[in-house]
C-alpha positions, 0 to 999 in steps of 0.5 A, spaced: 765 234 769 764 239 775 767 246 775 769 248 781 763 252 783 758 246 781 763 242 786 763 247 791 755 247 791 755 239 791 759 239 797 755 245 801 752 242 807 756 235 807 762 237 811 758 234 817 756 228 814 764 227 812 767 228 819 762 224 823 760 218 819 755 215 824 749 212 821 744 218 821 736 218 824 733 224 820 727 226 824 723 231 820 718 236 824 713 239 821 708 243 825 702 247 824 702 254 827 696 257 825 692 262 829 688 256 832 694 255 836 695 261 840 695 261 847 697 255 851 698 250 845 703 255 842 707 256 848 707 248 849 710 247 842 715 252 844 717 248 851 716 241 847 720 242 842 726 245 846 725 240 851 726 234 845 732 238 843 735 238 850 733 231 851 737 228 844 743 233 846 744 229 853 745 223 849 752 222 847 750 217 841 744 220 839 746 227 839 751 225 833 746 221 830 739 224 830 739 230 825 732 234 825 729 239 821 723 243 822 718 246 817 712 250 820 705 251 816 700 257 817 698 261 811 705 260 809 710 255 809 717 257 813 723 252 812 726 253 820 732 249 820 735 244 815 737 237 817 743 237 822 745 235 829 742 238 835 749 242 837 747 246 831 740 248 832 738 254 836 731 253 839 726 256 835 720 261 838 714 260 834 708 264 834 701 263 832 698 266 825 694 265 819 690 258 816 692 251 816 696 250 809 698 243 811 699 240 804 704 245 802 708 244 809 708 236 807 711 239 800 716 242 803 718 237 808 718 231 804 722 235 799 727 236 804 728 229 806 729 227 799 735 232 799 738 230 805 737 222 804 740 223 797 746 227 801 747 220 805 748 216 799 753 222 796 757 221 802 756 213 803 753 215 810 748 210 812 741 212 815 735 209 818 728 210 816 726 217 816 721 220 821 716 224 819 712 228 825 706 232 823 702 236 828 696 239 827 689 242 831 685 244 825 682 242 818 687 243 813 687 249 808 690 251 802 691 247 796 686 240 796 689 237 790 696 238 793 694 235 800 691 229 797 698 229 792 702 229 798 698 224 802 699 219 797 706 220 796 707 219 803 702 213 803 707 210 798 713 211 802 710 207 808 708 201 804 715 201 802 718 202 808 722 207 807 718 212 811 715 212 819 710 218 820 707 220 827 701 223 826 698 228 832 692 231 832 691 237 837 685 239 841 678 237 839 678 241 832 683 236 829 681 233 822 683 226 825 680 223 818 686 227 815 691 225 820 689 218 820 691 217 813 698 220 814 700 214 818 699 207 817 698 206 825 693 211 825 693 219 829 693 220 836 689 225 839 692 230 844 686 233 847 690 235 853 696 238 850 701 235 853 706 236 848 712 236 852 710 228 855 710 227 847 717 230 845 720 226 851 717 220 848 720 222 841 726 223 844 727 216 847 724 213 840 730 216 837 735 214 841 732 207 841 733 207 833 740 210 834 742 204 838 740 199 834 743 195 827 741 199 821 738 192 818 735 191 825 731 198 826 725 197 830 718 202 829 717 207 835 713 204 840 706 207 838 702 204 844 706 207 849 705 214 845 697 212 846 698 212 853 702 219 853 696 222 849 691 220 854 695 223 860 691 229 864 695 236 863 697 239 868 694 246 869 700 249 871 705 246 867 707 253 864 
């Protein structure tokens, strides 16, 4: 039997799910902000995430259904934003530093996804297959065993149709072997740092999912993503 304190903890963060019972599209952004992202890459990443949030906010259906969470990884892993609708998110400003502790970032991202799914179930809110977006521009550092364990867990969830992963390698130094292991559709390599174009594609994919039946949802259009990845980057973008 719950006491009052237990009940308050259980209900923490459930208010919006109770007041807004629309089916949810959980989107986890797991982003590399290591030192190699310094300069134009981190500036483009900041601009891309802002554009993504604005695109979602502008769609009257998707803004009530999409729930965004953000985790960053470098030498440290940062819990930037928990799952919530875009109206409750202040666009973050990322700064580049440290090494690439990808396994640790993936661990936090997957734990947060699991907790959010449990809250959906607790409140009876339907949800679409979660989308995990992983972006990295270098070879992973950190604990190699943890990284392999997390990749195995992600692969199992993909095979069970419990997770969609969009894996993006940035630039020539991205470890595409690792990035390809994260997605059954394979990773895309963005040599042109066209992050805003990517995030427009992502927002359109999330909007498409949010307007479909939960039992009928389709995967993102990965062929269209490959075209985005091959587009030339305009030098005067920033």
